N, CA, C and O atoms as a GROMACS GRO file, in nm:
protein
  544
    1MET      N    1   5.351 -19.707  13.121
    1MET     CA    2   5.290 -19.683  13.243
    1MET      C    3   5.258 -19.535  13.258
    1MET      O    4   5.341 -19.453  13.222
    2PRO      N    5   5.149 -19.500  13.306
    2PRO     CA    6   5.103 -19.350  13.335
    2PRO      C    7   5.207 -19.286  13.436
    2PRO      O    8   5.269 -19.349  13.521
    3ARG      N    9   5.214 -19.162  13.414
    3ARG     CA   10   5.297 -19.068  13.505
    3ARG      C   11   5.206 -18.971  13.567
    3ARG      O   12   5.130 -18.902  13.498
    4ILE      N   13   5.211 -18.963  13.699
    4ILE     CA   14   5.131 -18.874  13.773
    4ILE      C   15   5.222 -18.792  13.874
    4ILE      O   16   5.270 -18.850  13.971
    5ASN      N   17   5.243 -18.672  13.853
    5ASN     CA   18   5.326 -18.582  13.938
    5ASN      C   19   5.467 -18.646  13.971
    5ASN      O   20   5.511 -18.644  14.086
    6GLY      N   21   5.529 -18.696  13.874
    6GLY     CA   22   5.667 -18.752  13.889
    6GLY      C   23   5.663 -18.885  13.937
    6GLY      O   24   5.770 -18.925  13.982
    7PHE      N   25   5.570 -18.962  13.940
    7PHE     CA   26   5.563 -19.102  13.989
    7PHE      C   27   5.503 -19.189  13.878
    7PHE      O   28   5.405 -19.156  13.812
    8ARG      N   29   5.568 -19.298  13.865
    8ARG     CA   30   5.510 -19.404  13.780
    8ARG      C   31   5.410 -19.489  13.862
    8ARG      O   32   5.443 -19.524  13.975
    9THR      N   33   5.297 -19.521  13.813
    9THR     CA   34   5.200 -19.590  13.889
    9THR      C   35   5.168 -19.718  13.820
    9THR      O   36   5.163 -19.726  13.697
   10LYS      N   37   5.145 -19.817  13.902
   10LYS     CA   38   5.105 -19.949  13.841
   10LYS      C   39   4.994 -20.008  13.934
   10LYS      O   40   5.016 -20.022  14.055
   11ALA      N   41   4.879 -20.040  13.878
   11ALA     CA   42   4.775 -20.093  13.966
   11ALA      C   43   4.783 -20.247  13.970
   11ALA      O   44   4.805 -20.313  13.869
   12ASN      N   45   4.764 -20.300  14.090
   12ASN     CA   46   4.770 -20.454  14.104
   12ASN      C   47   4.627 -20.505  14.086
   12ASN      O   48   4.532 -20.427  14.083
   13PRO      N   49   4.617 -20.621  14.077
   13PRO     CA   50   4.476 -20.682  14.046
   13PRO      C   51   4.371 -20.649  14.159
   13PRO      O   52   4.250 -20.644  14.136
   14ALA      N   53   4.421 -20.629  14.270
   14ALA     CA   54   4.331 -20.591  14.383
   14ALA      C   55   4.275 -20.446  14.384
   14ALA      O   56   4.188 -20.409  14.463
   15GLY      N   57   4.331 -20.369  14.292
   15GLY     CA   58   4.287 -20.237  14.277
   15GLY      C   59   4.376 -20.142  14.364
   15GLY      O   60   4.349 -20.022  14.359
   16ASN      N   61   4.471 -20.178  14.436
   16ASN     CA   62   4.560 -20.090  14.508
   16ASN      C   63   4.660 -20.033  14.412
   16ASN      O   64   4.693 -20.094  14.311
   17ILE      N   65   4.708 -19.912  14.445
   17ILE     CA   66   4.818 -19.859  14.359
   17ILE      C   67   4.944 -19.860  14.427
   17ILE      O   68   4.952 -19.819  14.543
   18ILE      N   69   5.051 -19.907  14.360
   18ILE     CA   70   5.185 -19.910  14.406
   18ILE      C   71   5.264 -19.797  14.335
   18ILE      O   72   5.267 -19.792  14.212
   19SER      N   73   5.326 -19.707  14.412
   19SER     CA   74   5.398 -19.593  14.351
   19SER      C   75   5.537 -19.614  14.369
   19SER      O   76   5.576 -19.661  14.477
   20LYS      N   77   5.624 -19.583  14.272
   20LYS     CA   78   5.766 -19.590  14.280
   20LYS      C   79   5.823 -19.455  14.226
   20LYS      O   80   5.789 -19.414  14.115
   21PRO      N   81   5.910 -19.386  14.306
   21PRO     CA   82   5.958 -19.264  14.240
   21PRO      C   83   6.028 -19.285  14.111
   21PRO      O   84   6.107 -19.378  14.096
   22ALA      N   85   6.001 -19.199  14.017
   22ALA     CA   86   6.075 -19.208  13.880
   22ALA      C   87   6.195 -19.124  13.862
   22ALA      O   88   6.237 -19.099  13.749
   23PHE      N   89   6.250 -19.081  13.965
   23PHE     CA   90   6.369 -18.986  13.962
   23PHE      C   91   6.491 -19.063  14.011
   23PHE      O   92   6.490 -19.155  14.094
   24GLU      N   93   6.603 -19.009  13.944
   24GLU     CA   94   6.731 -19.061  13.975
   24GLU      C   95   6.818 -18.942  13.978
   24GLU      O   96   6.819 -18.867  13.881
   25THR      N   97   6.893 -18.919  14.083
   25THR     CA   98   6.993 -18.814  14.096
   25THR      C   99   7.139 -18.850  14.097
   25THR      O  100   7.183 -18.943  14.165
   26VAL      N  101   7.212 -18.774  14.021
   26VAL     CA  102   7.362 -18.805  14.012
   26VAL      C  103   7.430 -18.672  14.051
   26VAL      O  104   7.396 -18.565  14.000
   27PHE      N  105   7.528 -18.684  14.145
   27PHE     CA  106   7.622 -18.569  14.182
   27PHE      C  107   7.757 -18.594  14.100
   27PHE      O  108   7.824 -18.697  14.108
   28LEU      N  109   7.788 -18.484  14.021
   28LEU     CA  110   7.910 -18.492  13.942
   28LEU      C  111   8.003 -18.390  13.971
   28LEU      O  112   7.976 -18.274  13.940
   29PRO      N  113   8.123 -18.422  14.035
   29PRO     CA  114   8.231 -18.326  14.066
   29PRO      C  115   8.286 -18.280  13.924
   29PRO      O  116   8.304 -18.366  13.837
   30LEU      N  117   8.311 -18.154  13.902
   30LEU     CA  118   8.357 -18.103  13.766
   30LEU      C  119   8.496 -18.045  13.784
   30LEU      O  120   8.590 -18.094  13.721
   31ASN      N  121   8.516 -17.933  13.876
   31ASN     CA  122   8.627 -17.872  13.897
   31ASN      C  123   8.682 -17.808  13.766
   31ASN      O  124   8.798 -17.825  13.730
   32ILE      N  125   8.586 -17.728  13.692
   32ILE     CA  126   8.630 -17.665  13.573
   32ILE      C  127   8.678 -17.532  13.609
   32ILE      O  128   8.611 -17.452  13.674
   33ILE      N  129   8.812 -17.507  13.558
   33ILE     CA  130   8.871 -17.377  13.598
   33ILE      C  131   8.832 -17.276  13.489
   33ILE      O  132   8.844 -17.304  13.370
   34ALA      N  133   8.785 -17.160  13.530
   34ALA     CA  134   8.741 -17.062  13.441
   34ALA      C  135   8.841 -17.001  13.351
   34ALA      O  136   8.802 -16.946  13.248
   35SER      N  137   8.972 -17.006  13.383
   35SER     CA  138   9.072 -16.957  13.302
   35SER      C  139   9.101 -17.046  13.176
   35SER      O  140   9.168 -17.005  13.081
   36VAL      N  141   9.048 -17.168  13.182
   36VAL     CA  142   9.064 -17.256  13.069
   36VAL      C  143   8.959 -17.230  12.965
   36VAL      O  144   8.840 -17.238  12.997
   37ALA      N  145   8.993 -17.199  12.843
   37ALA     CA  146   8.887 -17.152  12.733
   37ALA      C  147   8.784 -17.260  12.709
   37ALA      O  148   8.664 -17.232  12.702
   38LEU      N  149   8.826 -17.375  12.696
   38LEU     CA  150   8.731 -17.483  12.650
   38LEU      C  151   8.749 -17.614  12.743
   38LEU      O  152   8.860 -17.666  12.756
   39SER      N  153   8.639 -17.663  12.805
   39SER     CA  154   8.650 -17.785  12.876
   39SER      C  155   8.512 -17.866  12.858
   39SER      O  156   8.405 -17.813  12.827
   40TYR      N  157   8.531 -17.998  12.881
   40TYR     CA  158   8.414 -18.085  12.877
   40TYR      C  159   8.395 -18.178  13.001
   40TYR      O  160   8.493 -18.213  13.067
   41SER      N  161   8.282 -18.212  13.030
   41SER     CA  162   8.264 -18.299  13.141
   41SER      C  163   8.276 -18.444  13.081
   41SER      O  164   8.275 -18.464  12.959
   42PRO      N  165   8.287 -18.546  13.177
   42PRO     CA  166   8.291 -18.676  13.118
   42PRO      C  167   8.148 -18.714  13.071
   42PRO      O  168   8.052 -18.649  13.113
   43ALA      N  169   8.133 -18.817  12.987
   43ALA     CA  170   8.016 -18.860  12.938
   43ALA      C  171   7.924 -18.914  13.058
   43ALA      O  172   7.977 -18.983  13.147
   44ILE      N  173   7.794 -18.884  13.061
   44ILE     CA  174   7.704 -18.925  13.169
   44ILE      C  175   7.596 -19.020  13.109
   44ILE      O  176   7.528 -18.973  13.018
   45GLU      N  177   7.578 -19.130  13.144
   45GLU     CA  178   7.494 -19.233  13.092
   45GLU      C  179   7.347 -19.183  13.158
   45GLU      O  180   7.338 -19.153  13.277
   46ILE      N  181   7.244 -19.178  13.071
   46ILE     CA  182   7.110 -19.142  13.103
   46ILE      C  183   7.045 -19.274  13.148
   46ILE      O  184   7.055 -19.376  13.079
   47PRO      N  185   6.978 -19.271  13.266
   47PRO     CA  186   6.913 -19.402  13.304
   47PRO      C  187   6.801 -19.434  13.210
   47PRO      O  188   6.744 -19.345  13.147
   48GLN      N  189   6.769 -19.557  13.200
   48GLN     CA  190   6.671 -19.619  13.110
   48GLN      C  191   6.538 -19.544  13.136
   48GLN      O  192   6.504 -19.518  13.251
   49ASN      N  193   6.469 -19.510  13.038
   49ASN     CA  194   6.328 -19.446  13.033
   49ASN      C  195   6.326 -19.300  13.089
   49ASN      O  196   6.220 -19.241  13.106
   50ALA      N  197   6.443 -19.245  13.115
   50ALA     CA  198   6.444 -19.102  13.148
   50ALA      C  199   6.449 -19.019  13.021
   50ALA      O  200   6.531 -19.041  12.931
   51THR      N  201   6.361 -18.928  13.017
   51THR     CA  202   6.364 -18.837  12.899
   51THR      C  203   6.362 -18.683  12.936
   51THR      O  204   6.373 -18.598  12.848
   52ASN      N  205   6.348 -18.651  13.066
   52ASN     CA  206   6.368 -18.508  13.116
   52ASN      C  207   6.486 -18.500  13.204
   52ASN      O  208   6.510 -18.592  13.281
   53ILE      N  209   6.564 -18.388  13.197
   53ILE     CA  210   6.683 -18.378  13.272
   53ILE      C  211   6.679 -18.237  13.324
   53ILE      O  212   6.651 -18.143  13.250
   54THR      N  213   6.708 -18.222  13.459
   54THR     CA  214   6.734 -18.087  13.518
   54THR      C  215   6.881 -18.093  13.579
   54THR      O  216   6.918 -18.182  13.655
   55ILE      N  217   6.957 -17.993  13.539
   55ILE     CA  218   7.099 -17.992  13.589
   55ILE      C  219   7.121 -17.857  13.670
   55ILE      O  220   7.089 -17.746  13.628
   56GLN      N  221   7.176 -17.882  13.787
   56GLN     CA  222   7.208 -17.749  13.869
   56GLN      C  223   7.359 -17.751  13.885
   56GLN      O  224   7.415 -17.843  13.944
   57PHE      N  225   7.428 -17.642  13.830
   57PHE     CA  226   7.564 -17.625  13.838
   57PHE      C  227   7.597 -17.542  13.963
   57PHE      O  228   7.527 -17.446  13.993
   58PHE      N  229   7.705 -17.578  14.038
   58PHE     CA  230   7.745 -17.494  14.155
   58PHE      C  231   7.877 -17.443  14.118
   58PHE      O  232   7.965 -17.518  14.074
   59HIS      N  233   7.895 -17.309  14.133
   59HIS     CA  234   8.016 -17.251  14.093
   59HIS      C  235   8.049 -17.119  14.170
   59HIS      O  236   7.960 -17.057  14.228
   60THR      N  237   8.176 -17.079  14.168
   60THR     CA  238   8.222 -16.958  14.210
   60THR      C  239   8.300 -16.894  14.092
   60THR      O  240   8.423 -16.888  14.095
   61ILE      N  241   8.228 -16.848  13.989
   61ILE     CA  242   8.291 -16.801  13.865
   61ILE      C  243   8.246 -16.663  13.836
   61ILE      O  244   8.134 -16.626  13.871
   62GLY      N  245   8.328 -16.588  13.773
   62GLY     CA  246   8.289 -16.446  13.735
   62GLY      C  247   8.382 -16.388  13.635
   62GLY      O  248   8.490 -16.438  13.605
   63ASN      N  249   8.333 -16.277  13.585
   63ASN     CA  250   8.408 -16.202  13.486
   63ASN      C  251   8.372 -16.055  13.510
   63ASN      O  252   8.255 -16.024  13.535
   64ASN      N  253   8.465 -15.970  13.503
   64ASN     CA  254   8.426 -15.820  13.517
   64ASN      C  255   8.361 -15.768  13.400
   64ASN      O  256   8.280 -15.676  13.415
   65ALA      N  257   8.385 -15.815  13.279
   65ALA     CA  258   8.322 -15.754  13.155
   65ALA      C  259   8.206 -15.829  13.097
   65ALA      O  260   8.131 -15.769  13.019
   66ALA      N  261   8.184 -15.960  13.130
   66ALA     CA  262   8.079 -16.034  13.064
   66ALA      C  263   8.029 -16.151  13.145
   66ALA      O  264   8.082 -16.175  13.254
   67ASP      N  265   7.930 -16.223  13.098
   67ASP     CA  266   7.897 -16.350  13.154
   67ASP      C  267   8.021 -16.434  13.136
   67ASP      O  268   8.082 -16.435  13.028
   68PRO      N  269   8.060 -16.504  13.239
   68PRO     CA  270   8.193 -16.576  13.234
   68PRO      C  271   8.193 -16.707  13.149
   68PRO      O  272   8.299 -16.748  13.101
   69CYS      N  273   8.066 -16.777  13.127
   69CYS     CA  274   8.073 -16.908  13.060
   69CYS      C  275   7.947 -16.937  12.992
   69CYS      O  276   7.839 -16.903  13.038
   70THR      N  277   7.961 -17.002  12.877
   70THR     CA  278   7.840 -17.058  12.811
   70THR      C  279   7.856 -17.211  12.823
   70THR      O  280   7.967 -17.264  12.819
   71ILE      N  281   7.740 -17.280  12.837
   71ILE     CA  282   7.728 -17.424  12.854
   71ILE      C  283   7.656 -17.471  12.741
   71ILE      O  284   7.549 -17.417  12.713
   72THR      N  285   7.704 -17.569  12.670
   72THR     CA  286   7.632 -17.639  12.567
   72THR      C  287   7.618 -17.785  12.607
   72THR      O  288   7.715 -17.854  12.639
   73ILE      N  289   7.487 -17.832  12.602
   73ILE     CA  290   7.457 -17.974  12.650
   73ILE      C  291   7.474 -18.059  12.516
   73ILE      O  292   7.411 -18.028  12.415
   74GLU      N  293   7.549 -18.155  12.519
   74GLU     CA  294   7.559 -18.242  12.406
   74GLU      C  295   7.512 -18.381  12.434
   74GLU      O  296   7.521 -18.426  12.548
   75GLN      N  297   7.460 -18.454  12.333
   75GLN     CA  298   7.408 -18.575  12.345
   75GLN      C  299   7.466 -18.675  12.245
   75GLN      O  300   7.512 -18.634  12.139
   76GLY      N  301   7.464 -18.809  12.279
   76GLY     CA  302   7.527 -18.912  12.197
   76GLY      C  303   7.466 -19.052  12.229
   76GLY      O  304   7.407 -19.075  12.335
   77SER      N  305   7.482 -19.136  12.138
   77SER     CA  306   7.432 -19.272  12.158
   77SER      C  307   7.533 -19.376  12.196
   77SER      O  308   7.500 -19.489  12.232
   78ASP      N  309   7.671 -19.333  12.185
   78ASP     CA  310   7.772 -19.435  12.216
   78ASP      C  311   7.864 -19.379  12.328
   78ASP      O  312   7.961 -19.449  12.358
   79GLY      N  313   7.846 -19.267  12.392
   79GLY     CA  314   7.933 -19.208  12.491
   79GLY      C  315   8.069 -19.156  12.434
   79GLY      O  316   8.156 -19.118  12.513
   80VAL      N  317   8.091 -19.154  12.300
   80VAL     CA  318   8.212 -19.107  12.241
   80VAL      C  319   8.178 -18.991  12.143
   80VAL      O  320   8.243 -18.886  12.150
   81ASN      N  321   8.082 -19.005  12.055
   81ASN     CA  322   8.045 -18.904  11.962
   81ASN      C  323   7.929 -18.823  12.003
   81ASN      O  324   7.825 -18.880  12.036
   82PHE      N  325   7.939 -18.694  12.003
   82PHE     CA  326   7.833 -18.605  12.066
   82PHE      C  327   7.788 -18.500  11.968
   82PHE      O  328   7.867 -18.462  11.882
   83ALA      N  329   7.668 -18.452  11.976
   83ALA     CA  330   7.622 -18.329  11.899
   83ALA      C  331   7.537 -18.260  12.010
   83ALA      O  332   7.477 -18.314  12.102
   84ALA      N  333   7.548 -18.117  11.976
   84ALA     CA  334   7.469 -18.028  12.073
   84ALA      C  335   7.324 -18.050  12.071
   84ALA      O  336   7.264 -18.082  11.968
   85VAL      N  337   7.272 -18.033  12.175
   85VAL     CA  338   7.124 -18.031  12.204
   85VAL      C  339   7.090 -17.884  12.189
   85VAL      O  340   7.140 -17.804  12.268
   86PRO      N  341   7.007 -17.842  12.091
   86PRO     CA  342   6.974 -17.698  12.065
   86PRO      C  343   6.881 -17.651  12.175
   86PRO      O  344   6.794 -17.723  12.224
   87ALA      N  345   6.904 -17.536  12.208
   87ALA     CA  346   6.814 -17.463  12.314
   87ALA      C  347   6.685 -17.425  12.249
   87ALA      O  348   6.680 -17.404  12.128
   88PHE      N  349   6.582 -17.418  12.326
   88PHE     CA  350   6.445 -17.391  12.267
   88PHE      C  351   6.438 -17.257  12.191
   88PHE      O  352   6.374 -17.247  12.086
   89ASP      N  353   6.508 -17.151  12.250
   89ASP     CA  354   6.501 -17.022  12.198
   89ASP      C  355   6.624 -16.981  12.126
   89ASP      O  356   6.642 -16.862  12.099
   90SER      N  357   6.714 -17.078  12.092
   90SER     CA  358   6.831 -17.056  12.010
   90SER      C  359   6.936 -16.981  12.096
   90SER      O  360   7.046 -16.955  12.047
   91GLU      N  361   6.905 -16.945  12.223
   91GLU     CA  362   6.997 -16.874  12.311
   91GLU      C  363   7.091 -16.983  12.371
   91GLU      O  364   7.052 -17.098  12.394
   92LEU      N  365   7.215 -16.940  12.392
   92LEU     CA  366   7.306 -17.030  12.464
   92LEU      C  367   7.278 -17.026  12.611
   92LEU      O  368   7.232 -16.924  12.664
   93PHE      N  369   7.305 -17.144  12.683
   93PHE     CA  370   7.295 -17.134  12.836
   93PHE      C  371   7.416 -17.068  12.878
   93PHE      O  372   7.527 -17.096  12.834
   94THR      N  373   7.389 -16.972  12.971
   94THR     CA  374   7.503 -16.896  13.028
   94THR      C  375   7.496 -16.897  13.171
   94THR      O  376   7.391 -16.902  13.234
   95ILE      N  377   7.631 -16.892  13.229
   95ILE     CA  378   7.648 -16.868  13.375
   95ILE      C  379   7.652 -16.718  13.400
   95ILE      O  380   7.732 -16.650  13.337
   96ALA      N  381   7.575 -16.665  13.483
   96ALA     CA  382   7.578 -16.518  13.507
   96ALA      C  383   7.681 -16.494  13.622
   96ALA      O  384   7.684 -16.566  13.722
   97SER      N  385   7.768 -16.386  13.602
   97SER     CA  386   7.860 -16.337  13.711
   97SER      C  387   7.791 -16.323  13.842
   97SER      O  388   7.675 -16.284  13.849
   98GLN      N  389   7.860 -16.354  13.942
   98GLN     CA  390   7.808 -16.336  14.086
   98GLN      C  391   7.686 -16.428  14.120
   98GLN      O  392   7.618 -16.402  14.220
   99SER      N  393   7.657 -16.528  14.044
   99SER     CA  394   7.538 -16.610  14.087
   99SER      C  395   7.616 -16.745  14.137
   99SER      O  396   7.710 -16.787  14.069
  100PRO      N  397   7.581 -16.807  14.247
  100PRO     CA  398   7.640 -16.929  14.285
  100PRO      C  399   7.585 -17.060  14.221
  100PRO      O  400   7.645 -17.166  14.237
  101THR      N  401   7.469 -17.053  14.148
  101THR     CA  402   7.416 -17.173  14.090
  101THR      C  403   7.356 -17.127  13.956
  101THR      O  404   7.320 -17.011  13.935
  102THR      N  405   7.347 -17.231  13.865
  102THR     CA  406   7.279 -17.208  13.736
  102THR      C  407   7.202 -17.343  13.712
  102THR      O  408   7.256 -17.452  13.733
  103THR      N  409   7.082 -17.333  13.669
  103THR     CA  410   6.995 -17.452  13.638
  103THR      C  411   6.948 -17.445  13.515
  103THR      O  412   6.903 -17.341  13.467
  104ILE      N  413   6.956 -17.570  13.447
  104ILE     CA  414   6.916 -17.592  13.308
  104ILE      C  415   6.814 -17.714  13.304
  104ILE      O  416   6.844 -17.818  13.362
  105SER      N  417   6.704 -17.704  13.241
  105SER     CA  418   6.616 -17.818  13.226
  105SER      C  419   6.610 -17.852  13.079
  105SER      O  420   6.613 -17.765  12.992
  106ILE      N  421   6.601 -17.980  13.054
  106ILE     CA  422   6.592 -18.034  12.906
  106ILE      C  423   6.478 -18.136  12.914
  106ILE      O  424   6.474 -18.225  12.998
  107VAL      N  425   6.386 -18.115  12.818
  107VAL     CA  426   6.265 -18.192  12.808
  107VAL      C  427   6.267 -18.279  12.676
  107VAL      O  428   6.295 -18.224  12.569
  108GLY      N  429   6.241 -18.401  12.681
  108GLY     CA  430   6.239 -18.491  12.563
  108GLY      C  431   6.371 -18.535  12.508
  108GLY      O  432   6.392 -18.536  12.387
  109VAL      N  433   6.462 -18.572  12.600
  109VAL     CA  434   6.586 -18.622  12.552
  109VAL      C  435   6.571 -18.768  12.502
  109VAL      O  436   6.515 -18.856  12.567
  110LEU      N  437   6.630 -18.786  12.374
  110LEU     CA  438   6.631 -18.926  12.320
  110LEU      C  439   6.766 -18.958  12.282
  110LEU      O  440   6.804 -18.964  12.165
  111ALA      N  441   6.845 -18.981  12.397
  111ALA     CA  442   6.988 -19.021  12.386
  111ALA      C  443   7.020 -19.115  12.493
  111ALA      O  444   6.939 -19.134  12.583
  112LYS      N  445   7.143 -19.180  12.488
  112LYS     CA  446   7.185 -19.264  12.586
  112LYS      C  447   7.286 -19.194  12.675
  112LYS      O  448   7.302 -19.231  12.791
  113TYR      N  449   7.354 -19.094  12.622
  113TYR     CA  450   7.456 -19.021  12.698
  113TYR      C  451   7.447 -18.874  12.682
  113TYR      O  452   7.402 -18.829  12.576
  114ILE      N  453   7.485 -18.796  12.776
  114ILE     CA  454   7.494 -18.651  12.765
  114ILE      C  455   7.642 -18.617  12.821
  114ILE      O  456   7.710 -18.695  12.888
  115ARG      N  457   7.679 -18.494  12.784
  115ARG     CA  458   7.800 -18.427  12.843
  115ARG      C  459   7.789 -18.278  12.835
  115ARG      O  460   7.707 -18.230  12.758
  116PHE      N  461   7.861 -18.206  12.904
  116PHE     CA  462   7.851 -18.061  12.900
  116PHE      C  463   7.992 -18.004  12.848
  116PHE      O  464   8.103 -18.043  12.882
  117LYS      N  465   7.959 -17.906  12.760
  117LYS     CA  466   8.085 -17.835  12.699
  117LYS      C  467   8.078 -17.695  12.762
  117LYS      O  468   7.971 -17.633  12.761
  118PHE      N  469   8.189 -17.645  12.817
  118PHE     CA  470   8.214 -17.521  12.887
  118PHE      C  471   8.297 -17.440  12.800
  118PHE      O  472   8.408 -17.480  12.764
  119GLU      N  473   8.245 -17.318  12.762
  119GLU     CA  474   8.332 -17.224  12.685
  119GLU      C  475   8.344 -17.105  12.769
  119GLU      O  476   8.242 -17.038  12.784
  120ASN      N  477   8.467 -17.063  12.832
  120ASN     CA  478   8.477 -16.954  12.916
  120ASN      C  479   8.531 -16.832  12.844
  120ASN      O  480   8.621 -16.842  12.760
  121GLU      N  481   8.480 -16.727  12.875
  121GLU     CA  482   8.521 -16.590  12.821
  121GLU      C  483   8.663 -16.559  12.866
  121GLU      O  484   8.700 -16.598  12.977
  122PRO      N  485   8.745 -16.491  12.787
  122PRO     CA  486   8.878 -16.448  12.836
  122PRO      C  487   8.869 -16.362  12.976
  122PRO      O  488   8.773 -16.289  12.997
  123ASN      N  489   8.952 -16.374  13.047
  123ASN     CA  490   8.965 -16.305  13.180
  123ASN      C  491   8.851 -16.353  13.275
  123ASN      O  492   8.810 -16.273  13.360
  124SER      N  493   8.801 -16.470  13.266
  124SER     CA  494   8.713 -16.516  13.361
  124SER      C  495   8.797 -16.579  13.464
  124SER      O  496   8.910 -16.618  13.438
  125PHE      N  497   8.738 -16.590  13.592
  125PHE     CA  498   8.807 -16.644  13.704
  125PHE      C  499   8.704 -16.729  13.791
  125PHE      O  500   8.583 -16.711  13.785
  126GLY      N  501   8.766 -16.821  13.872
  126GLY     CA  502   8.686 -16.909  13.958
  126GLY      C  503   8.676 -17.042  13.909
  126GLY      O  504   8.754 -17.083  13.823
  127VAL      N  505   8.581 -17.117  13.958
  127VAL     CA  506   8.573 -17.267  13.932
  127VAL      C  507   8.427 -17.299  13.917
  127VAL      O  508   8.344 -17.242  13.988
  128ILE      N  509   8.390 -17.393  13.822
  128ILE     CA  510   8.261 -17.457  13.814
  128ILE      C  511   8.288 -17.593  13.904
  128ILE      O  512   8.355 -17.687  13.863
  129ASN      N  513   8.231 -17.589  14.019
  129ASN     CA  514   8.272 -17.695  14.112
  129ASN      C  515   8.214 -17.825  14.082
  129ASN      O  516   8.284 -17.926  14.075
  130ALA      N  517   8.075 -17.825  14.061
  130ALA     CA  518   8.009 -17.966  14.053
  130ALA      C  519   7.868 -17.936  13.992
  130ALA      O  520   7.829 -17.821  13.971
  131CYS      N  521   7.796 -18.045  13.965
  131CYS     CA  522   7.655 -18.027  13.936
  131CYS      C  523   7.580 -18.150  13.982
  131CYS      O  524   7.633 -18.260  13.997
  132THR      N  525   7.457 -18.123  14.001
  132THR     CA  526   7.363 -18.226  14.043
  132THR      C  527   7.264 -18.246  13.919
  132THR      O  528   7.209 -18.151  13.862
  133ILE      N  529   7.248 -18.368  13.887
  133ILE     CA  530   7.163 -18.398  13.762
  133ILE      C  531   7.046 -18.480  13.809
  133ILE      O  532   7.064 -18.585  13.872
  134LEU      N  533   6.934 -18.438  13.782
  134LEU     CA  534   6.804 -18.506  13.810
  134LEU      C  535   6.742 -18.560  13.685
  134LEU      O  536   6.701 -18.484  13.597
  135PHE      N  537   6.736 -18.696  13.677
  135PHE     CA  538   6.683 -18.752  13.561
  135PHE      C  539   6.531 -18.799  13.594
  135PHE      O  540   6.510 -18.848  13.704
  136ALA      N  541   6.433 -18.786  13.507
  136ALA     CA  542   6.292 -18.818  13.531
  136ALA      C  543   6.243 -18.879  13.397
  136ALA      O  544   6.126 -18.916  13.385
   0.00000   0.00000   0.00000
């Protein structure tokens, strides 16, 4: 089906257009403590036909010497075994100190599940509270 501005469209025989939003949003509580060096989110099932994902993390995290956290998005087909989704520019996704939100977009996902890997720098403090995930 064609996509126009985030909507799937399907014409009926009479020529009218029926539009249905092609988005699904998931709120995921995380409560990742910044003093823990390595943490993972639970596996998140990707809705059928969704290939683009935008994630907005909500946090109160900081570090006096560096960006407090790097985020790796991992994908898998069975919800158990995962591999990293490479960033377009080979740079890691980072959470900046003193920022309340971080947003990441991924285009062209071909997996059934995703999860997030959080690697916190030493002496980081605060919490990654939750994220909202938009699937399209």
